[in-house]
C-alpha positions, 0 to 999 in steps of 0.5 A: 671856735674855728667857725668864728675864726673863719668868719673873722678871717673872711668877714663874710657869714655866707663864706664861713657857712659854705666852708663849714657846710652849715647855715648862715643862721648857725654862723650868725648865732655863733658870731653873736655869742662870741661877741656877747661872751668873748672867747672864754664864754663858749661853755658859760651857760646854755646856748638857749635860755631856760624857762626861768629867763622868760617873763611870765605871759601877760594873760597868765593867771595864777593856778588854783585848785578847784574844789572837787577837782575838774569835775564841775567844769567837765560837767558844765562843758558836757552840758554845753557841747553835744555830739550825736552819741550824747544826744542818742544816749540822752534819748535812751537809744543805743548805737 
């Protein structure tokens, strides 16, 4: 609260940041929080929104269980990707 009071006295974010040995972003965030919530809003909720405050991603798709787990997808991926070890193992060669 005193950080915001310093800003209100000086009306200069940079000066308040220098006096409190912090960054201008910190001062700006606290001043904005004070403007949004008022003097009594310091402890009324988290400073950072929780995940429930974020809208779902536009490209998100509902998660569904794959029959048989991920094994079919993993096998398909293995068929599409090759590595020297897989090529050697497929040819019957050992390291």
